[in-house]
N, C-alpha and C positions, 0 to 999 in steps of 0.2 A: 504494500500500500504506500509506503514511503516513496518508492520510485514513481508511482502514479501521481502523487501529490507534487513531487518535485517537477516532473515533466509538465504537469498542468500549469504550475506557476511559471515555469520557463517559457511555455508556449503562449499562455493567455495574458500574462502580466507584462510581457516584454521586458524581463529583467535577466540579469546574468546569474550564474551560479554564485559568483562572489557576492552579488547583491543579496541573494537569499541567505547565504551563510552569515553575512553581516547583520541582517535583520533578525536572524535566529540566534546570533551570538555563538556560532559553532565554527570550527576550523574546516575550511574547504578541503584541505589536504586529508584530514581525518574522515570526512564524509565520503570523499572519493575512494579512499582506501577501504573503508568499511563496505561500501557498495561493490567495489571490485572483489573483495573477499566473498561476496554473495553472488558473484558472477555477472555484475553489471559494469559497463564502462561508460564514461562520459564522452559523448561526441560533441566537441566544441563547435564544429561546423553546423551540425543540426540542432544544437542546443538541447540535447536530451540524453537521458541514460538509456542504454539498450542492453 
């Protein structure tokens, strides 16, 4: 569900991953690593996790 919420915000709110992390006071590096451990990678060009 976290991936869905992130992708929704990235797509619909026209924000960057850095913006979301700053808003939520979390480390972008830690978030990307945690999701990578779960099998997701961030596609900067498409602005989404896959």
